[in-house]
Every structure is written in C-alpha cells, then in structure tokens.
VONU-223016 format. One record per atom (N, C-alpha, C): y, x, z. Coordinates in steps of 0.001 Angstrom, whole numbers, plus 500000, padded with zeros to 6 digits. Layout:
BEGIN
YXZ/...
***
This chain:
BEGIN
642455616740243960/642769616943242321/643103615769241958/642427614924242033/642694613498241497/644084612978242143/644412613370243304/645643613044244139/646880613643243612/646670615207243118/647635616059242682/647924615350241516/646989614335240642/647463614257239034/648194612761238924/647726612195240332/648105610772240423/649673610928240781/649983612122241617/651260612383241875/652284613004240643/651861613916239912/652216614335238927/652317612895237937/651552612046237753/651732610989236738/652941609924237244/653111610159238542/653870609257238945/655468609757238759/655412611007239431/656567611941238785/656898611600237326/656251611406236471/656500611482234829/657333610177234961/656313609451235291/657009607956235161/658487607706235838/658503608418237042/659751608361237801/660812609110236928/660546610093236106/661684610361235188/661909610214233900/660681609273233592/661004608593232651/661915607146232698/661665606706233502/663031605685234262/663956606149234321/664446607292234899/665669607863235180/666153608184233942/665750608954233073/666197609093231696/666828607529230907/665996606568231260/666556605400230510/667390604913230998/667445604994232531/668448604245233581/669544604847233060/669912606445232683/671069607313232546/671598607046231263/670679606751230103/670883606281228933/671356604705228946/670842604303229582/671574602283229725/673190602703230347/672955603246231775/674519603452231944/675915603988230578/675013605095230123/675954605447229169/676687604818228319/675258603572227539/675800602595226494/676535601411227477/676172601404228516/676937600346229350/678570600813229293/678842601973229497/679946602531229870/681078602287228543/679986602410227719/681150602316226029/681313601144225719/680447600329226157/680733599127225928/682020598498226879/682425598675228061/683409598391229039/684372599263228333/684404600671227747/685619601173227494/686029600263226088/684849600030225623/685254599065224204/686338597837224436/685364597430225824/686556596074225636/688001596445226252/687732597427226806/689467598271227800/690323598320226291/689888598895225176/690460599351224444/690848598744223179/690565597407223212/691448596620222548/690481595977221449/689240595875221923/687834595676220752/687016594621221385/688043593775222096/687092592459222684/686393591466221786/687110591070220587/686562590211219721/685273590774219095/685148592035218610/683945592780218255/682935592604219008/683512593194220101/682572593151221698/681733591830221760/682621591031221503/681686589750222313/680916588973220687/681760589305219495/680706588742218238/679530589627218270/679629591116218729/678244591664218730/677432591321219304/677806591056220924/676766590991221795/676149589218222022/677002588383221386/676675587023221470/675533586975220018/675799587527218954/674977587498217774/673575588574217978/673963589455218711/672894590537218295/671092589758218886/671000588556220082/670108588319220062/669457587358219107/670012586664218913/669662585592217515/669335586281216325/670064587067216249/670139588247214981/668777588771215214/668663589495216366/667356590293216063/666225589328216195/666362588012216822/664930587583216999/664906586754215730/665820586609215026/665319586006213309/664911587441212320/665328588489212555/665218589580211515/663500589562212253/663246590023213346/661524589698213655/660704588742212990/661284587758213397/660405586781213109/660496586588211325/661353586997210432/661389586791209205/660356587855208765/660656589032209360/659469590033209011/657966590051209408/657668589360210277/656574588828210601/656130588002209471/656754586671209027/656742586138207805/656071587344206739/657285587720206507/657471588743205081/656134589684205341/655474589811206408/654369590977206559/652702590271205716/653280588915205509/651849588358204677/651632588996203458/652921589638202533/652580590156201474/651900591248201521/651940591739202268/651145593166202552/651917594319202941/651617595307203819/652367596199204311/652879597423203223/651952597088202315/652747598001200948/654002597393200446/653891596469200185/654608595529199340/656234595411200134/655619595105201510/657071594735202309/657821596334202508/656963597418202607/657723598670202829/658198598796201016/658148598380200375/658526599165198795/659418598146198902/659474596816199395/660692596031198890/661724596407199805/661552596939201044/662807597158201720/663400598601201956/662593599463200988/663077600919200308/663873600473199313/663173599506198451/664478599354197364/665796598590197761/665536597769198763/666937597130199267/667677598266200126/667251599099200970/668226600313201120/668912601181199806/668154601401199374/668329602095197869/669901601505197040/669464599919196994/670198599341196018/671755599520197056/671799599329198488/672739598885199221/673136600273199357/672601601360199507/673359602671199754/674174602971198212/673135602916197304/673733603101195868/675143602241195498/674996600859195889/675759600207195155/677383600851195802/677417601140197335/678401601520197933/679130602465197116/678490603242197542/679043604851196872/679400604742195094/678828604020194380/678838603662193033/680221602979192716/680604602162193977/681618601257193911/683147601774194304/682659602161195596/683723602858196710/683947604608196233/684905604872195214/684971606336194979/686366606938195357/685966608083196141/687371608798196605/687519610292196472/688667610926196076/688776612099196512/688523612751197440/687549614104197773/687810614751198909/688949614981199577/689383615133200913/690102615511201411/689935615841202537/690787616424203575/690596617086204432/689403618080204978/688519617820205769/687462618609205984/686224618461204767/686243617054204123/685464616796203261/685901617594202016/687278618184201444/687416618908200661/687202620371201056/687434620996202077/686594622021202616/685278622249201819/684535621196202462/682969621226201949/682885621397200638/683921620603199676/683382620711198318/684043621945197622/685022622379198248/685862623656197394/684706624859198022/684235624933198867/683260625925199249/681911625972198840/681656624588198511/680347624746197485/680648625362196122/681552624637195572/682247625221194468/682221626560194438/682802627132195453/682851628592195025/681654629427195342/681037628842196227/679697629461196296/678541629534195201/678962628709194293/678318628973192886/678365629898191938/679658630652192177/680430631281191242/680557632819191981/680885633239193265/680823633847193936/680086634570194947/679659635843194494/678564636093195398/678856636548197130/680166636801197023/680642636983198864/681815636100198042/682375635254199366/683005634244199182/684722634741199718/685392634119198810/686696634725198759/687245634053199777/687948634579201065/688647633562201870/687519632732202320/686667633007203290/686076632649203700/685913632511205501/687333632825205839/687519633634207154/687283632075207997/687827630861207236/687592629285208444/685884629468208310/685239629628207627/683866629138207647/683593630134208506/683712631801208879/683388632313209896/683476632038211140/685153630992211160/685092630773212419/684342629697212738/683788628583211828/683130627394212006/681937627642211244/681033628121211571/679901628834210376/678908627789210012/679164626274210780/678034625313210556/678518624552209153/679664624773208793/680239624343207600/679504624948206445/679288626294206445/678418626915205163/677482626121204992/676380625682206206/675048625108205891/675078624015204595/676238623123205206/675920621631203912/676760622459202694/677762623395202600/678397623741201327/677036624526200848/676351625372201471/675464626075200899/674388625018199867/674214624083200742/673146623090200086/673614622480199283/675146622097198919/675767621133198136/675709622303196594/675684623627197402/675956624670195783/674945624670194913/673751624122196050/672454624369195209/672654623216193969/672751621884194345/673005621067193536/674266621071192464/675279621742193010/675915621807191858/675426622927190601/674762623734191089/674425624974190402/673247623841188916/672637622837189468/671398622220188987/672298621012188209/673117620261188860/673960619476188054/675751619371187092/675950620706187986/677302620484187874/678134619810188766/679369620101189015/680376619786190097/680911618400189494/679897617227189548/679991616028189310/680961615065190335/681402614469190132/682282613954191112/681380612821192311/680199612349191644/679663611752192174/678502612194193079/678114613543192718/677242614222193252/676661614242194606/677989614570195577/677785614466196870/677361612984197279/678084611792197100/678147610632197394/676307609902197031/676277610449195932/674573609790195400/673717610658196120/673949612065196507/672919612486197579/673045611953198805/674238611498199077/673851610874200506/673230610095200469/673482608800199640/672847607556199742/671457607659199779/670874609061198734/669306609174198564/669155610127199779/669773610754200517/669264611118201809/669227610119202961/669886608914202693/669989608003203525/668400607112203636/668135607138202138/666842606060201929/665623607017202756/665849608424202551/664696609198202957/664571608964204365/665958609365204857/666010609030206328/665422607564206988/665950606585206111/665184605005206779/663938605216206723/663004605773205857/661568606140205425/661045606691206670/662032608021207287/661427608709208223/661351608199209591/662638607229209619/662914606336210713/661681605325211081/661220604724209892/660292603671210057/658938604445210136/658772605642209790/657465606245210014/657269606769212060/658536607091212079/658558607299213663/658284606075214457/658825605019214207/658977603600215017/657410603244214879/657015603153213349/655743602560213052/654544602996213759/654881604195214122/653341604665215124/653479604647216263/654520604116216884/654344603811218014/654618602123218593/655326601485217636/655333599999217933/655315599218216889/654663599646215856/653931598762214996/654872598267213754/654094597745212697/654791597716211535/656068597082211486/655886595680212472/657279594970212338/658428595481212873/658316596336213908/659159596752214532/659921598660213702/658883599117213034/659255599485212296/660143599570211179/659854598369210498/660399597692209305/661857597671209910/662072596910211316/663178596537211565/664180597494211884/663772598750212124/664360599596212480/665017600255211032/664241600032209930/664619600166208524/665718599113208002/665486597840208885/666448596918208148/667926596881208628/667850597544210038/669140598008210861/669776598983210280/668964600234209866/668951601379209147/670015601024207911/669677600009207278/670022599941205834/671298598741206003/671426597833206683/672626597099206867/673895597675207613/673761598906208166/674578599201209077/675540599734208236/676520599255208252/677951599325207708/678606600578207543/678482601251208641/679382602789208835/678567603494208190/677156603583208519/676346604555208235/676800604515206408/676619603303205859/676867602984204337/678311603457203977/679006603279204463/680662603491204106/680595605122203945/679996606009205125/680273607451205338/679643608100203859/678448607294203496/677812608182202298/678955608605201092/680123607735201067/680811608111200058/681539609369200073/681786610145201101/682349611002201299/681808612480201454/682217613549201000/681362615030201231/681261615445202721/680426615096203028/680316615331204461/678616615434204795/678400616250206067/676930616933206332/676311616095207193/676827614919207780/676218613866208530/674587613254207714/674825612866206496/673720611914206311/672248613614205991/672654614827205828/671711615634205726/671076616220206850/671993616549207920/671272617081209151/671018615844209817/670879614546209903/670340613269210399/668819613162209775/668877613198208474/667962612986207835/666662614200208207/667305615427208261/666484616476209298/666149616984210365/667239615998211207/667119615312212422/665526614504212651/665595613455211987/664488612518211942/663460613311211324/663316614368210180/662362614917210061/661743615824211391/662334616166212115/661923617228213019/661484615877214231/662043614880214485/661390613613215218/660280613224215005/660003613068213823/658848612300213188/657397613664213413/657832614626213025/656743615972213393/656257615754214738/656945616292215390/656894615979217012/656109614739217228/656363613542216693/655458612265217405/654686612290216562/654078612731215587/652811613298214933/652099614167215288/652556615280215905/651688615874216551/651526615570218144/652428614595218750/652207613953220201/650926613107219795/650478612518218546/649381611402218487/648637612367217923/648091613262217281/647233614024216672/646940615429217192/647420615702218235/647087617192218602/645497617073218920/645033616445219643/643582616486220234/642709616539218587/643190615707217298/642054615678216586/642207617074215682/643466617966216070/643654619300215383/643266620418215883/643038621272214919/642406622500215480/643836623611215718/643647624998216552/644663625539216263/645391626124215088/644917626005214132/645729626350212890/646397625178212443/646011623865212294/647043622784211923/648300622743213491/647951623272214444/648978622964215724/649692623919215325/649406625213215217/650414626126214745/651362626017213611/650599625256212358/651385625167211238/652269623655211641/652138622854212529/653207621875212910/654377622514213707/653968623338214562/655119623977215437/655893624963214170/655463625251212907/656096626256212040/657086625623211442/656635624322210777/657107623335210062/658251622575210957/658094622081212242/659129621547213022/660330622752213020/659952624116213386/660661624984213624/661402625438212363/661281625124211293/661817625312210149/662878624121209738/662249622851210132/663414621987210139/664403622306211224/664027622405212473/664976622370213571/666322623618213257/665454624707212640/666325625667211820/667447625126210749/666651624347210197/667727623976209081/668819622742209636/668781622020210509/669482621068211188/670690621780211979/670102622954212564/671220623971213314/672241624897212223/671775624928211122/672189625327209778/673337624438209492/672946623042209550/674361622391209161/675035621512210112/674289621889211703/675270620984212511/674556621745213851/675168622162214881/674710622820215754/674594622150217132/673173621465216733/672465620438217926/671138621053218050/670745621633217399/669002622189217755/668817622467219090/669988623194219918/669569623647221269/669327621879222023/669769621016221815/669778619553222461/668335619484222151/667798619213221030/666531618901220820/665485619844221469/665866621391221490/664763621994222264/664793621849223923/666108621128224299/665949621235225700/665325619683226160/665928618506225014/665125617658225142/663522617798225357/662867618195224174/661699618535224252/660701619145225414/661612620408225780/661163620936227298/660784620330228120/662215618985228293/662251617887229918/661185617115229357/661259616429228007/659922615698227927/658469616092228360/658325617632227999/657109618034228448/656898618392229981/657996619084230359/657941619588231481/657944618472232849/659003617414232621/658913616462233910/658424615108233346/658440614618232085/658006613312231668/656337613458231657/655453614605231300/654327614957230796/653959615840231805/654328616121232857/654073617096234073/652644616743234123/651863615489234091/650468615620234465/649578616210233316/650432616419232115/649516616687231069/649141618310231052/649920619085231909/650152620393232179/648812620855232539/648165619872233684/647092620350234472/646000620113233610/645611619808232562/644466619386231595/644672620716230551/643943621657230583/643775622762229468/643674622561228299/643214621590227707/643375621229226170/644918620743225839/645505620005226433/646859619404226834/647816620629226456/647506621521227531/648531623092227573/648198623777226936/647361624104226493/646739625030225004/647515624617223831/647271623336223880/647745623062222400/649177622921222136/649846622102223234/651439622346223235/652132623418223613/651403624691224231/651969625773224386/651923626415222750/651040626341222044/650752626952220617/652027626393219701/651988624995220012/652913624393219077/654634624839219337/654756624676220434/655989625207220945/656438626788220906/655523627541221132/655954628991220703/655916628966219164/655110628381218386/655537628676217074/656707628135216593/657156627201217012/658255626364216933/659614627092217281/659248627787218620/660642628263219127/660753630057218202/659505630492217933/659769631556217428/660234631438215887/659589630610215054/660391629946213704/661687630093213484/662069629320214764/663635628666214963/664391629597215342/664182630851215757/664610631704216199/665055632887215384/663625633326214357/663848633841213085/664417633519212498/664085632155212071/664917631739210675/666571631775211188/666851631043212397/668383631165212763/668965632907212747/668219633642213160/668817635074213096/668603635346211166/667817634923210315/668214635247208884/669059634333208656/669141633124208834/670093632250208428/671782633037208827/672006633095209602/672981634404210035/673539635244209555/672112635998209194/672687637337208180/672918637086207076/672546635804206278/672500635304205239/674188634955205051/674588634197205828/675719633636206168/676943635018205950/676454635895206752/677512636755207124/677578637903205737/676114637712204834/676081638622203587/677157637853202851/677214636408202504/677657635494201610/679133635436202060/679320635659203496/681103635490203691/682065636912203648/680987638321203691/681598639379203742/681948639685205102/681309638889206104/681919639038207553/681057638494208459/681090638894209968/679782638018210866/680527636940211161/679952635826211100/680390634449211329/680537634612213201/681347633565213995/681365633579215162/679920632755215704/679668633232216784/678550632329217433/679408632031218695/680388632002218883/681056631004220135/682222629888219688/682036628834220289/682569627518220080/683441627218220786/684568628293221249/685635628767221661/687011627384221578/687018627322220174/687898626664220105/687628625123219994/686293624652219976/685852623363220008/686468622805221482/685793623851222399/685677623834224098/687315623609224348/688382624372224017/689596624516223897/690340623083223954/689480622363222521/690175621060222228/689555620112223160/688414620127223113/687654619104224123/688422619085225728/689181620421226326/689465619920227686/691236619701227209/691368619186226290/693122618940226171/693046617609226877/694036617298227871/694140616186228360/695067615355227845/695986616027226956/697094615323226204/696525614302225072/695581615093224545/694955614608223416/693923613606223437/693162613701224745/691857612919225144/690684613656224611/690784614699224285/689683615709223621/689851615539222564/690301614977221562/690427614908219954/691192616150219659/691278616389218273/692146617419217103/693475616835217668/694174618355218029/695657618363218221/696452619317217693/697603619252217447/698084620208216945/698423621565217665/698558621252218574/698830622636219921/697519623631219992/696349622801220243/695489623843219827/695269624571218476/695561623633217536/694983624265215969/696253625360215660/697133625399216281/698555626067216455/698249627559217430/697541627261218115/696838628793219222/695887629640218244/695100628404217639/694084628738216800/694675630073215886/695808629235214948/696368629882213727/696802631408214353/697359631275215492/698215632498215871/697470634044216330/696011633035216955/695240634081217216/694530634566216165/694293634065214646/693427634367213834/694011635206212938/694360636601213339/695157637899212540/693686638577211844/694460639003210695/693448639895210095/692775641276210588/693406641380211764/692861642566212410/691549642472213234/691406640947213719/690408640604214470/689000639972213855/687767639990214532/686634639138214104/686700637868214324/686019637165213430/685993635517214029/685264635343215428/684535636455215677/683852636249217099/684954636447218015/686059637360217957/687124637800218828/688052636687218889/688507636223218068/689235635048217756/688537633620218837/687505633262218482/686620632278219144/686859632662220773/686657634101220978/686500634302222541/687428634379223091/688808634535222469/690286634310223144/690210632656223158/689877631822222283/689888630563222661/689126629981223850/687789630736223773/687196630477225158/687880630532226389/688408631949226376/689258632344227160/690657631383227862/691035630924226847/692152630032226815/691395628560227540/690348628502226935/689725627150227475/689361627295228894/688864628160229442/688751628459230752/690064628146231762/691190628989231246/692376629111232015/692533627734232089/692597626648231059/693279625441231408/692205624593232280/690883624804232212/690114623889233177/690230624560234259/690340625682235023/690641626229236389/692295626269236569/693272625831235893/694417625653235864/695117624450236932/694284623966237069/694417622214237381/694972621175237027/695309621367235750/695747620713234774/695046619431233958/693821619589234163/692430618881233730/691841617874234791/692454616753234711/691747615891235556/690374615212234711/689378615629234947/688349614975234571/687551613857234611/688016613300236016/687920611941236167/688557610959235366/689561611338234864/690444610823233771/690336610979232125/689738612285232136/689551612609230738/688265612239230221/687435612501230726/685772611901230395/685945610389229951/686354609809230696/686305608036230111/687047608090229072/688283608921228525/688858608733227268/688100609280226163/687289610455226840/686282611053225525/685361610293225475/684823609711226330/683429608483226019/684277607556225361/685018606723225344/685391605777224412/685876606280222807/686265607577222781/686516608081221957/685350608712220744/684245608709221835/683110609047221071/682360607913220884/682118607097221673/680646605700221571/681715604648221489/682880604504221891/683566603353222263/683643602092220794/683947602843219427/683894602246218375/683192603098217535/682701602162216128/682103602890214991/682973602657213915/683968602468213689/684882602155212393/685971603195212398/685643604434212674/686068605881212144/686093605731210575/685040605591209799/684885605611208694/686015604765207707/686109603513208015/687129602856207990/688601603776207621/688764603853208379/690264605241208545/690283606220207560/689177606866207440/689200607936207009/689024607528204767/689024606139204845/688428605871203616/690070604666203272/690642604678203984/691585603912203819/692487604023202558/692465604863201754/693307605017200474/692436604215199432/691226603950199870/690229602950198661/690262601666199230/690028601309200171/689713600278200842/690541599370201050/690607598112200546/691526597039200563/691501596047201907/690485595680202668/690278595051203461/689635595935204740/690462596771205070/689882597948206303/690140597288207728/690646596141207973/690708595674209379/689420594494209629/688796594104208505/687579593219208324/686394594300208323/686374595389207669/685228596401207663/685196597052209309/686428596893209658/686371597937210965/685776597082211762/686340595422211696/685756594857212476/683877594453212593/683559594693211276/682202594476210934/681421595622211634/681930597062211576/681406598441211741/681205598242213397/682491597707213994/682181597902215406/681339596572215897/681404595353215603/680178594587215791/679134594403215626/678627595521214425/676950595633214552/676821596732215400/677774597775215772/677628598801216534/677518598500217924/678191597241218479/677985596461219819/677031596114219907/676384595325218448/675125594063218534/674151595415218634/673850596437217983/672774597134218121/672919597701219607/673801598077220339/673671598417221725/673097597343222375/673415596128222428/673199595310222995/671586595512222846/671292595270221889/669754595251221969/668798596396222536/669691597567222406/669152598716222750/668778598739224442/669900598083224848/670125597813226427/668969596911226899/668357596147226056/667139595632226173/665821596228226212/665863597469225318/664509598165225383/664631599428226438/665837599805226771/665873600651227671/665494599896229313/666227598855229532/665772598087230566/664132597779230527/663580597422229468/662051597861229391/661436599344229967/662098600248229516/661574601415229800/661634601806231286/662794601377231634/663091601250233077/661906600680234124/661691599508233458/660390598910234231/659063599477234208/658891599576233171/657469600025232660/657241601782232809/658163602735232480/658268603736232562/657559604765231196/658189603994230266/657486604520228864/657687605755228844/656546606802228238/656627608043228361/656563608594226869/656464607844225750/655984608067224572/657534609189223984/657103609124222714/657983610050222115/659459609370221666/659273608251222371/660862607485222084/661665607873223272/661150608825224102/661812609261225150/662736610787224412/662224611214223386/663039612287222693/664274611782222533/664126610381221765/665376609721221194/666280609675222682/665920609159223518/666713608900224883/667304610069225179/666554611400225192/667400612678225711/668107613276224916/667775612862223623/668857613206222667/670099612639222781/670088611471222860/671164610919223394/672141611179224332/671721611290225465/672083611819226902/672428613315226304/671866614122225966/672139615258225416/673419615537224656/673371614742223282/674377614859222495/675828614388223476/675841613367224102/676817612804224715/677224614011226008/676642614575226779/677340615539227528/677415616459226941/676927616757225951/678102617994225147/678997617488224599/679223616347223982/680777616037223645/681603615631224608/680871615739225791/682113615800226950/682638617062227450/682302617964226458/682763619399226656/683472619928225767/683021619582224349/683769620092223129/684529618773222626/685435619060221322/686189618417220962/685234617131220441/685753615976220559/685355614708220580/685835613998219090/685153613092218420/685840612515217290/684557611379217331/685062610219216531/683944609014216377/682856609815215779/683181610130214706/682245610457213549/681092611253213928/681001612046215227/680377612998215651/679152612043216270/679271610845216443/678221610144217114/677145609330215826/677399609970214559/676802609394213349/675371609386213605/674606610792214262/673206610724214407/672597610039215493/673569609297216019/673027608761217408/672492607475216593/672731607044215410/672146605635214733/670777605751214608/670200606990214807/668550607095215056/668258606282216273/669145606838217262/668369605947218683/668667604956218812/670027604366217982/669943602865218209/668895602072217146/668797602596216085/667945601666214967/666376601481216099/666348602643216861/664918602798217324/664840601971218582/665937602008219383/665940601212220410/666519599700220277/667204599391219167/667788597765218939/666389597084218560/665664597920217258/664450597216216864/663539597222217764/663104597948218913/662091597549219854/662448596453220685/663961596753220963/664833595545222071/664249593867221404/664453593921219855/664623593041219130/662935592705219297/662152593164219123/660635593312219040/660361592524220691/660834592921221614/660458592467222918/661132591006223158/661971590799222597/662613588730222786/661931588245222767/661708587191223481/660671585740223432/660479585409221994/659300585003222260/658820584037220754/658376582811221210/658185581845220208/658188580644220379/656402580716221371/656343580380222267/655124580115223023/655175580647224555/656642581037224362/656854581908225806/656296583218226188/656108583894225187/655408585040225366/656560586251224659/656372587447225309/657398588230224760/656586589479223821/656597589609222793/656051591031222253/656137592361222678/655602593421222521/655595594507222991/654782595364221884/
***
C-alpha cells in the first residue's frame, strides 16, 4: 500500500512538472515570436528590467509591511482604484464595432422584453451575458456614457483583491501584494477598461472561481459535508456566470479534473479526500449544468429564438491560413450568405462548421505554418488595446511599447516561477492557473484568434510573476519561497 501511494505521489509530481514545462515552452515560444515580429526593443527592455524591477518591488513591499498588513492592503487597494478610475475618467471614447454591439444590445434589453434584431446574438450567445449585465446597470443608473468604463474599473479593483486572496493563501502576504501591484500597474488592462467589453467582468468572475477552489483546497478537512457542498454550489454558479459572458467554463472544468486526477492522484486513495472532493465536484457540475441550461432558456426567451450551441464560424476563421486565423472578410461574407431568415442560428453555425472541416481536410491548411502565426497573434504582443483606442490616444507608439515591455517583463518573471515548479513539482492550486493557461492557448489554436482574447491570462502572469519576483535572490545569498 505504501509503495503504491509513493508511486502515485511521484506520478503527481511528474505531471505537475510536465504541466509547468509545457507552460514554460508556450511562453518561451511567445517571446521568440515577439522577437521575430519586430518587437525586439520592447522585448529586450522587458526582459532586462524585469529582474531588478521584481526585486525592488518585493523589497519595497517587505519594508512597507511594517505598517501592518491591513494598512498595506488598504493602501494598495486605493492605489489600484485611483489608477483604474483616473484612466477611464481621462480617456473617454465612443463605443465602436463589437463594443457598440454590447452597448446597443444592453440598452435594447432594458426596454424590450423580446429583443428585436437579436439574430447576431443568437449566433454568438456569449454576447448576451455581458449585455444583460450592463442592462441591469442601465436600469439602475441610466445610459450614462461612463457607466461601462467606471464599472470596468471597479471590477478591476475587485479582481485585484481576489487575486491577492488567491496568491496570499499559498505564497504569503508580500507575494500577494506583489500580484496586486502588477495587476494595478498593468497598462493594457487599465486601457481596456475604457471600452464597453466583457473582459473585466468574466475575468473577475474567473478569479472568484479560482479563489473558491483554492479556499476549498485549504479548508476541506475542516468543513463538514454541508459546507463542502455549499462551496461546490457557489463555484458552479460563478463558473456558469463566467460561461454566460465568455465560453471558457469547460477549460476550467477540464483543468480541475486534470489537477485532481493526475496531479493529486495519491489523494484519491484516501477516503476523506475522495469523499470531500467528489461531493464538491458533483455539486459544482450539477449546478453548472443546470444554471447553464436555464441560462440558455432565458436567452432564447429574450431573443425569441434558440441561440446556437456550436462555434462553427469561430473555428472556420481560426483555420484560415490567409488571415493567420484572425478575423477576415472572406469568412465574414460566408457567414452573411449562410445567415438567411429561413434557417436557425444553430443551422447557420453547423454550416460554418462543415466549411471548417472541408478547409481542414482539403490540404490547404498548413498547421505547422499556421499555429506559430496564431501563437504570435495570441501571445506575441499586448498592445491591441492601443489600436482600439487610436482615435483618442496621442502617444500610441509609446503606449504600445509600454504595454509590450510590461507584458514581456511579466513573462520573464513567470518563467522563473515555472522553472521552480519544474524543479520542485509544486502541486498546489497554482497548477490550476498553469492548466488554464495551457487550455486557453490550445483552444485559441483552434478558433479565431486575437490579442484581446488573452486578457484573462493576466491572472496567470500576475500569480507567476509575483512568485517569480519572490524567488529572486535577496541580500545574504538566500532565495525566498
């Protein structure tokens, strides 16, 4: 029995090292693609400055800690609030493109029981989630021009506090504060808040899911069955809310399953572990499925038609070698031609899926050439926000450089943490972040890709970069862990 337990534990350590190594290779490949695509100066600046900047950040937080944890956390929270609000109050932009779709749909939902002209949302039902959330705010405060940006700023602050909670539980107060500082100073995340978009909402909800799972991982031994089931119910509801605004819920479920089945394989031989986690996961899965089904029924009722459950168009675009897997007019025109009044949204998306299959098996798609292009578009830069805001930004080039340099610096610090996991076989809930990064990247290699879609990966980078900064040598020749 002891021999089998030892074997399963070593298997878990090995799987933890493998996931960290795969994540390391993904980020390293992204840096290589960045260098090849003409961002060498920002790449050099980010990698050269990340080590001293990370060391200084942790050093400053160590000294600031003398004020007391409550005062330090309050101070950093206020700093985050000021930074996020200052930007959205200073940089105001009119909604355009997808952002205008969100805003117009939200306003329509406040006045129409059944949304008129909701076919586009039926084709892409994740749009409904954020539009519905925004419609609730419009119902309370009216269609104020700053409603969405200010809400995004407040959501960013809530996300920063959840991030602190997530990191603090495993890596300590200074590392948790470091993650909050990185979250606060991240230029792209701050700039995105000025738009009417769903990223701040679903990322905050995603942080809530990860924080609840991490809390359960720490406390399941002290909780009875009722609290364990309640934790699963809460996590399931939050995950359903994530999926309501961005279809990434399945990635989290798969990550949780792999974390428990492979990395914690030894735990399943212990009855208390097995009983507690099965109860938690069963409650999570049931609530997630039921809430998802009710959500789809509600969307259908508000749209007056069934929403599609197939992402055929996104896969078709993702397999377009001419556009590098990004949005293009050719596939957009194909969707327009297929989207006739006599067909349901599901039938249209199924036709798009058939076109995607034909494209994949036609021999026209060179995956070895396409995937590096998509990886570069997805992770190679972090300055897409400046392009969306070009109409109001006077120093776009400088801001693009800042966004990219900060991105590459955070990746550099994250690589240190990932190497540490490869060496030690870290199996804590930080592995969920690593698995989410791998899962989201793999999904983007299949569907339509854009730089904005990596927004939620700032969770992963903030956790790993703060940990990487904490691992840097300190005076006296020791390394803090």
